[in-house]
Every structure is written in structure tokens, then in C-alpha cells.
C-alpha positions, 0 to 999 in steps of 0.5 A: 228792129235792126237797120237791115230788118227795116231795109228788108221790110221796105223792100217788101213794101216796094222800097223807095220806088213805091209812093206812099202816104205814111201815118206816124202812130207814136203819140196818137190816141184812139180817142182822136180817131172818129168815123163820121157820117157826112151827107155833104161829103157824099154830095161832093162825091157825086158832084166829083163823079159828075165832073169826071165821069171817065174816072167813075165808070161804076156810076154811069147809070146814076149819073145818067139819071141825075142828068135828066133832073138838071137844067141849063142854069144849074149846069152853068153854075155847076161848071163855074164851081166845079174846080172845087170838087174836081180831082183834088176835092176841096177840104171845104166839103169834109167834116170839121166836127168829129160827130156826124151831122145833118146836111143842114148843119154841115152847110151852116158850118160852112157858112159860119167859117171865118172868111179867111178860112173859107178863102184859104180852103177854096184857094187850095181847091181851086189851085187843084194841086197840093202845094203852099197857098200864099197867106190870105192877106196876100191873096186878097190884095194886089200883090206878086203872090196873088198874080202868081196864084192867078197865073198858075190857075190860068195855066191849069184852066180858064175855069179855075182862073175865073173862079179864083178871080171871083173868090179873091174879089168877093169871097162872101159872094162866092160862098153865097153862090156855093151854098145856094148851089149845094141847097139846089143840088139837094133839092134836084137829086141828092136828097133822093140819092142820100135816101138810097145810100145813107143806111149802107153808110150808117152800117159801115160807119158803125162797124168801123167805129166799133173797130176803133174801140176793139182794135189798135189804132193802127189796125183800125186805120188799116181796115179802112182800105185795101191799100193800107197796111199797118207796119207794126215794126215801124209803128206806122200805117202806110197807104199805097197811093201815088203820093209821097207824104209822111203825116205824124198823127200825134195831137191830131184829130183823124176823121174817117168818112165812108162813102158809096159814090167814090168808086174804089178811090181813097182821099186823104186830107191833112191840112194844118189846124183842121182834122185829118180826113180819110175818105174811104169807099164802101164798095171796091171794083173787084175782089183783091184790087191791084196795088201799084206794084202789081199794076207796074208788074203787069204793064212791064210783063206786056212790054216785050215783043216776044211776050206780046207774040206769046200773048197772041198764041196764048189768048187763042187756045191753051198750048204747051211750052214745047208747042210754043217753042216750035211755033216761035222758033225758040228753045223751051227754056226761053219760052219758060222764062217768058211764061214765068214773067207772065205768071209772076204778073198773074196773067197766065193760067197753067193747067195739067192735063195728064202728062202735059201742062197747057198755058193760056192767058187770063183773059178776064184780067186782060179785059179789066186791065184798063179799069184796074189801071184807072182805079190804081192811078186815081185812088 
């Protein structure tokens, strides 16, 4: 493939301006790609929605029901541990085994982790941003690295700082508290929640696992989420997401985990020495969810005084180009250019009635612009 062809392809995918996670496929074996059912990951998805309900409007009814089952003591422990399942979502809650396991088995696996591995994964979760974590030996001693780590956690929130101090001072006690909390979560409400969603998750896992055997690795990976694209020419899978990373899959195990309670969001974890995780949703907010480029185009289309004035006319009634030109004291050619911007952003509906064409705003897309923006930014 020529450099010019590669450049054209990159322009078609948004070029350098579009943030993407890139999975490099050379050397990746289909035998290293697994679709796994994980009740612990689904529990984490529910806890994440509880911690950030404004990001999960689709889960409001479920969260309202859950809130009735928890007490003050549980709420205090939830708040103490919540940095682990806030936006970054700690790797600790995702599978380590390429085979589906019960919740009890997954909790036992967390309990059996070497304490340094537990501290490393928790520290990354508490920090809450992708970036280098100091060696565990430097974190658990009084060192400049420990102080910088704690200072950074404090700069993000007192909750993160308090959990970080407890983790580094006595990681065994924090692990015990976490496991007790997760067991209580299962007793209070998650056991019932899992009964509701497990069959749907099992069916989806079976379907995607079949695709890993019948499709190429790139096509099977791309089928996990609407934002993923198999770039056959480049031998890679590109995920349209507000992150910029390139991840070689050669000699790595990839575990895909289907979920009901993560809205339309996609999470990718690629820490060294543990399997790569793709946490993907079974349900998306709407048909044809917006990509980052489409969202930018819609916001840009409305970022104009003249188009906002057009908006006011077009949202009230279907109207012709000539009538808009008369109302706004502009030429039909000027109005046509502004209408084209709205049409290219898929915000305008034009209908022919006899010899005339009437234009109106697509009100449904405007109404959903807020939720679509939230879904696009946070996926």
C-alpha cells in the first residue's frame, strides 16, 4: 500500500485529529482471543454507574431500586472504596483467566493475587489516570515517589488520597475490606441483578465467541463495538475513542467481556503482564451512535450566529430557501451555504412539495445532542 493511499485512508478515518486506540494485528493468534462472562466485571459496572449516575442516564430506574436496599454503613464503605470503580475503573475487577468463572471464583482470584500485584493494580485505579505507577517497593516505603503519588491523589480528591494512604499503609487490610464489601454487594442487590442480566450476557458471549472461530481476528474484534473499524490495509483495528494509544497484540491474550450495565461505553485495559481487556456493551443508546468526528461536526455546525438564527426559523416550521433569505435579509446563495453545513452535520431535513423544497431542523437529533455528546465523550 503506497504512502499516498495510507494518507488517504487516515484522512478518511479522521487523520491525526481523531483520537484512537489502535490494535496492531501482526502476529496475533485467534487462539489468544477469548470472550468471557464475568459477574465481577458486571458488578463493577453497576458500582461505576452508582458512583457516576450522571454518566449513566439509562440506568436511573435500576439505581433507584438499588438505593432502597443499602444502609448508611454500606454507603460509607462504598464512598471509601469508590475511586476503584470511578471513571478509570480498576483493572482488578476484570478477568485474569481466559475462561468464564463464577463470582466466588473471581473473588478468590483477587484474594490469591500476590500482594504486590494487588497494590500495583489498586494504585493505578486510585490514581485514576493512565500513567506510570512507581514500583511497589517505592510506594510502600517512605520515598519521594510515594510522596508524589499521594500528593497527586490528593490533588484529584480527598477520597482518592484517603484510600491511597490506607492502601500503602496496610494493603492486606484494604484487600480484606474490599472483598467483604463485594460479598455484601452481592447479598444486598447484585445477586438479584445478575439473575436478570446473565442470560442475555451468556447469549452475547456465545455469539461473539462463535465469531472468533468463523471470522478473522480483526473482523471479530471490530464486531465488539460500533466505534471499532478493521483497517485491513494497515492490518490493525482502530477504536474511535478519546485516547491515543497503539497496542501490539502479538503474544498477548485478549479477553472481551460483554456487559449490560455500561450504557454504550467501551473500556480497554492493556496493562503489561496481564491479559488485555475489552469491556463492551450489549445495548447501545440508539441506532447509529455518533462517532467523535460526527459529534464535532454537529457542534461546529451550531457554532455560528447566522446558523443559530436559521435554527430559530427552521425549528418552528418547514420553510423554503427563498423565504429564509427574505426573512434574514441574505441572498439565496448565502442561505444555501449555511443550510449545506447543517445538512452535512445531519441536522437538517429537506422535503420536496411540488416544485418547492422545504427545510426543517431534525428536532429529535437536537434533543438527543446532550446525551449523544456525553456518550461520545465518555465511551
